C-alpha positions as MATLAB code, in Angstrom:
seq = 'MCLLVAGVFSAPAAALDERSSQSLAHYIVASLYERRGELDSAVTEYKEALKADFENSAIHLSLAASYIKKNDLTAAVDELSLAIKFNPESVEPHAILALLYAAQNKNNLATQEYEFAVKNASKLEPKNINIYKTLGVLYLEQDKLSDALNTYNLILGLAPEDAEARFYLANVYERLKNREAAVKELKKSLELKPDYAEALNYLGYMYVEDGKNLDSAEELIRRALKSQPDNGAYVDSLGWFYFKKGKLSLALKELERASALLEDPVIYDHLGDAYFKTGEVEKAKTSWGKSLSLDPKQESVKKKLEGFKK';
ca = [
      23.844    3.992  -27.920;
      21.344    3.257  -24.850;
      19.356   -0.258  -24.669;
      15.825   -0.897  -24.304;
      14.355   -2.553  -21.919;
      12.704   -4.706  -24.135;
      16.863   -5.585  -24.293;
      17.536   -4.085  -28.206;
      19.194   -0.536  -29.323;
      16.824    2.042  -29.993;
      19.795    2.937  -33.230;
      19.764    0.612  -36.070;
      22.926   -2.031  -36.194;
      24.128   -0.380  -39.174;
      24.189    3.474  -36.452;
      26.465    2.056  -34.033;
      30.234    2.262  -33.510;
      32.614   -0.215  -32.605;
      32.496   -0.646  -28.479;
      28.583   -0.529  -28.548;
      28.885   -3.222  -30.476;
      31.074   -5.087  -28.811;
      28.270   -4.575  -25.863;
      25.261   -6.046  -28.040;
      27.577   -8.754  -29.096;
      28.046   -9.779  -25.592;
      24.678   -8.690  -24.522;
      22.741  -11.100  -26.890;
      24.920  -13.921  -26.032;
      23.378  -13.322  -21.857;
      20.581  -13.198  -23.828;
      20.292  -16.403  -24.938;
      22.409  -18.030  -22.026;
      19.411  -16.193  -19.607;
      16.918  -18.210  -21.965;
      17.918  -21.032  -21.649;
      18.510  -21.367  -17.149;
      22.356  -20.768  -18.029;
      23.229  -18.161  -15.685;
      26.579  -18.188  -14.381;
      27.326  -17.928  -18.442;
      24.559  -15.074  -18.874;
      25.816  -13.441  -15.904;
      29.578  -13.827  -16.934;
      28.794  -11.878  -20.652;
      26.412   -9.311  -18.586;
      29.442   -8.365  -17.210;
      31.204   -8.618  -20.186;
      29.086   -6.393  -22.728;
      28.658   -3.351  -19.019;
      33.206   -3.583  -19.584;
      32.439   -2.027  -23.372;
      29.162    0.319  -22.272;
      29.409    0.480  -18.069;
      26.622    3.115  -18.388;
      23.671    1.470  -20.050;
      20.671    1.540  -17.172;
      18.866   -1.918  -19.085;
      21.892   -3.798  -19.282;
      22.441   -4.082  -15.526;
      18.715   -4.439  -15.114;
      18.863   -7.704  -17.092;
      21.668   -8.402  -15.282;
      20.311   -7.686  -11.737;
      17.499  -10.139  -13.116;
      19.893  -13.000  -13.927;
      20.749  -12.188  -10.287;
      17.560  -12.692   -9.142;
      17.562  -16.163  -10.287;
      20.361  -16.568   -8.826;
      18.773  -16.049   -6.026;
      21.654  -13.676   -5.255;
      20.038  -10.670   -4.155;
      23.544   -8.049   -2.438;
      24.395   -8.147   -6.144;
      21.283   -7.536   -7.949;
      20.278   -4.946   -5.909;
      24.121   -3.772   -6.858;
      22.688   -3.131  -10.254;
      19.283   -1.514  -10.023;
      21.182    0.298   -7.855;
      23.677    0.954  -11.117;
      20.406    0.680  -13.591;
      18.206    3.466  -11.607;
      22.013    5.519  -11.057;
      21.882    6.360  -15.406;
      18.367    6.333  -16.139;
      16.350    8.078  -12.595;
      12.955    8.421  -14.154;
      12.699    5.066  -15.272;
      10.126    2.720  -13.570;
      11.294   -0.774  -14.063;
      14.026   -1.101  -11.834;
      12.377    0.845   -8.841;
       9.455   -1.402   -8.892;
      12.247   -4.484   -9.069;
      14.307   -3.082   -6.462;
      11.307   -2.276   -4.029;
      10.040   -5.804   -4.404;
      13.082   -7.163   -3.218;
      13.258   -4.791   -0.292;
       9.769   -5.941    0.529;
      10.583   -9.287    0.696;
      13.663   -8.334    2.832;
      11.387   -6.437    4.937;
      12.589   -3.323    4.072;
       8.868   -2.703    4.068;
      10.310    1.622    4.836;
      13.063    0.788    1.632;
      10.439   -0.871   -0.608;
       7.686    1.916    0.050;
      10.666    4.649   -0.764;
      11.354    2.961   -4.437;
       7.768    2.289   -5.122;
       7.002    5.807   -5.210;
      10.141    6.515   -6.757;
       8.190    3.924   -9.608;
       5.028    5.638   -9.260;
       6.132    8.870   -9.947;
       8.280    8.504  -12.991;
       5.494    6.366  -14.259;
       3.250    9.492  -13.766;
       5.439   11.779  -15.867;
       5.624    9.483  -18.264;
       1.506    8.586  -18.838;
       0.362   12.561  -16.840;
      -3.509   11.512  -17.364;
      -3.041    8.275  -16.105;
      -5.236    8.468  -12.967;
      -4.630    5.052  -11.523;
      -1.322    5.485  -11.618;
      -1.414    8.919   -9.148;
      -4.578    6.660   -6.953;
      -1.353    4.275   -6.476;
       0.793    7.201   -5.457;
      -2.062    8.451   -2.953;
      -2.280    5.042   -1.248;
       1.833    4.884   -0.944;
       1.381    8.674    0.638;
      -0.898    6.998    3.277;
       1.006    4.579    4.165;
       3.211    6.788    4.937;
       1.571    9.359    6.558;
       2.313   11.727    4.322;
      -0.709   13.425    4.451;
      -0.754   16.910    2.410;
       1.310   14.907    0.151;
      -1.215   12.256   -0.191;
      -4.065   15.958   -0.612;
      -2.139   16.833   -3.356;
      -3.114   13.591   -4.928;
      -6.095   13.429   -4.426;
      -7.518   16.746   -5.838;
      -5.639   16.408   -8.790;
      -6.543   13.679   -9.434;
      -9.884   15.147   -8.999;
      -9.337   17.996  -10.550;
      -9.184   14.997  -13.929;
     -11.648   12.914  -13.131;
     -14.691   14.554  -10.799;
     -16.947   11.879  -10.310;
     -14.397    9.246   -8.672;
     -16.194    7.586   -5.994;
     -12.633    6.290   -5.084;
     -10.647    9.812   -4.943;
     -13.619   11.070   -2.677;
     -13.601    7.727   -0.873;
      -9.173    8.023    0.027;
      -9.509   11.946    0.002;
     -12.019   11.365    3.155;
      -9.854    9.450    4.737;
      -7.364   12.129    4.345;
      -9.056   14.752    6.442;
      -9.813   12.328    8.615;
      -6.581   12.297    9.780;
      -5.584   15.830    9.302;
      -8.588   16.039   12.101;
     -10.773   18.008   10.078;
     -14.101   15.103   10.863;
     -16.791   17.782    8.765;
     -14.836   17.512    5.100;
     -14.161   13.617    5.788;
     -17.844   13.205    6.491;
     -18.717   15.671    3.647;
     -16.787   13.050    0.948;
     -17.805   10.151    2.401;
     -21.354   11.943    1.554;
     -19.698   12.809   -2.534;
     -18.537    9.224   -2.150;
     -21.951    7.666   -1.882;
     -24.292   10.014   -4.309;
     -21.328    9.192   -7.257;
     -21.816    5.368   -5.455;
     -24.584    4.452   -3.443;
     -24.156    0.557   -2.994;
     -19.538    1.668   -2.029;
     -19.507   -0.636    0.760;
     -16.212    0.891    2.290;
     -17.037    4.317    2.240;
     -20.535    2.298    3.667;
     -18.680    1.222    6.488;
     -16.698    4.534    6.841;
     -18.994    6.875    7.721;
     -21.194    4.799    9.673;
     -18.227    4.337   12.035;
     -17.477    8.041   11.947;
     -21.251    8.587   13.300;
     -20.852    5.556   15.386;
     -17.441    7.414   17.319;
     -19.274   11.278   16.990;
     -21.706    9.807   18.632;
     -24.175   11.645   16.845;
     -26.717   10.403   13.640;
     -26.720    6.719   16.045;
     -29.776    5.514   13.293;
     -28.473    6.789   10.165;
     -25.257    4.513   11.547;
     -26.756    1.707   11.563;
     -28.090    1.893    7.862;
     -24.994    2.641    6.493;
     -23.382    0.217    8.350;
     -25.949   -2.642    7.481;
     -25.906   -1.763    3.949;
     -22.071   -2.349    3.852;
     -22.584   -6.547    5.935;
     -24.841   -6.432    3.353;
     -22.701   -6.387    0.275;
     -20.239   -8.181    3.223;
     -21.764  -10.083    6.105;
     -17.868  -11.496    7.407;
     -15.449   -8.466    7.041;
     -14.499   -8.062   10.272;
     -13.938   -4.721   10.262;
     -17.731   -3.773    9.463;
     -18.835   -6.546   11.632;
     -17.140   -4.357   14.667;
     -18.383   -1.525   13.567;
     -22.093   -2.762   14.529;
     -20.503   -4.041   17.250;
     -19.413   -0.587   18.304;
     -23.334    0.795   17.159;
     -24.314   -1.564   19.724;
     -22.169   -0.542   22.365;
     -22.617    3.079   21.982;
     -26.517    2.691   22.569;
     -25.906    0.545   25.518;
     -27.107   -2.887   24.368;
     -23.964   -4.549   25.309;
     -25.034   -8.138   24.559;
     -25.131   -6.917   20.885;
     -21.552   -5.389   21.732;
     -20.130   -8.587   22.716;
     -22.074  -11.485   20.376;
     -20.235   -8.504   17.132;
     -16.919   -8.335   17.991;
     -16.452  -11.590   19.581;
     -17.521  -12.841   16.244;
     -15.417   -9.836   14.790;
     -12.161  -10.415   16.463;
     -12.434  -14.164   15.200;
     -12.563  -12.502   11.961;
      -9.724  -10.629   12.106;
      -6.792   -9.984   13.521;
      -7.154   -5.879   13.596;
      -5.902   -3.616   17.380;
      -9.035   -1.815   17.312;
     -11.373   -5.052   16.640;
     -10.061   -6.030   20.301;
      -9.575   -2.715   22.333;
     -13.725   -1.758   21.483;
     -13.746   -5.930   22.800;
     -12.194   -4.496   25.675;
     -14.618   -2.073   26.525;
     -17.305   -4.285   26.115;
     -15.805   -6.933   28.381;
     -14.940   -4.034   31.228;
     -18.558   -2.851   30.815;
     -20.446   -5.950   31.162;
     -17.433   -7.005   34.489;
     -14.899   -9.577   33.100;
     -12.427   -7.692   33.566;
      -9.663  -10.784   32.910;
     -11.361  -11.745   29.323;
     -11.151   -7.262   29.192;
      -7.632   -6.625   30.063;
      -6.084  -10.024   27.735;
      -8.040   -7.985   24.773;
      -6.132   -4.685   25.080;
      -3.259   -7.278   25.569;
      -3.889   -8.274   22.247;
      -4.390   -5.000   20.941;
      -1.444   -3.041   22.796;
       0.716   -6.811   20.960;
      -0.401   -6.253   17.145;
      -0.008   -2.031   17.889;
       2.439   -1.404   20.914;
       2.004    2.583   19.666;
      -1.594    3.173   21.722;
      -1.491    4.839   24.009;
      -4.901    4.980   25.327;
      -4.385    0.822   25.000;
      -1.460    1.335   27.105;
      -3.220    4.063   29.896;
      -6.211    1.343   29.922;
      -3.904   -1.656   31.273;
      -1.405    0.290   33.644;
      -4.897    1.314   35.072;
      -4.727   -2.387   36.219;
      -1.434   -2.836   37.861;
      -1.811    1.526   40.090;
];
C-alpha cells in the first residue's frame, strides 16, 4: 500500500495488511509529533514507518520535510531522492529538491529538478498551458533552444492567441539567429496585446540593433516606457536608439540613467560605447570593466578592453 502526499493511505484501513498497519501507526504518530514541533521524535517515528514500508515515497517525503525544519538539508536531499526513486512521476519531491539546491546556490541542479517537476506536472495535466510556459522558460534559461521551440509551438497549438507564448517564441527564434521569424512573432504578439510592454521594447530594440525602421523603433520603445518609465532595460533601449542616431548627449543621459536603474552587462557595454564615442576614454574603460565583471563571457567587450592595453 502507498500513502498519498496528504498523509493518509489510499486504501481503506480495513484492507491494510499487518505490515502496512504498522507503517500507518508510526506515520500518524510522526505527523502528530511534527505538528507539535517535536521534530526529533517525528524523525524517529518516520524512520520506524519506513522499516515497515521502505519503498513508500510519501513517507520519505514527510521525513524530508522534518529534516528541512531541523535545517538538516543533507539528510533532506537524501530522503527526497528516495521519494523520487520510488515514485519517479511525482512532482512535489522534485520541486522541493529544486528549492533546496537553489538555497545552496547549486543552480544547475535546481534547474534540472524544476524541469523534472514541470515535466511530470505536464503529464498529470496535459492541457495546462501555464505548466508548458514554465517548462519553456526553463529550457530558455538552459539554452535548450530546440526543446524551447517545440514547447512554445505546442502551447500555440493549444492556444494560438496566447500573446505571451508568441513573445517567448520570438525570443527562441532570435537566439537561433532567425530574426525574421522573431520579428514576425513579436508583431503577432502585439496584434493580440497592443500594450504588451516587453514585446514593444523587444521589437523596438531589435530594430535599433539592425539599424532599420528606427522611427518605428522609437515609437515602440516610448510606448513601452509609457507603461514602465523606470524600467532600466527600456531606458537602455531608448539610449541605444539615440546612440544609433548619433545623438550622443541624449544617449549618454539615458544610458547613465539606465545604469542607475539596473545593473546589467549590456547596459554597461552600451554606456562604455557612448563614453568612448564622446572621448571619455577612462569612463568607457570603467563601464566595459563593469560589463565584463557581470558577464565574463562577452568576447566583444574583452576585445574593447584589450585594445586599450595594446
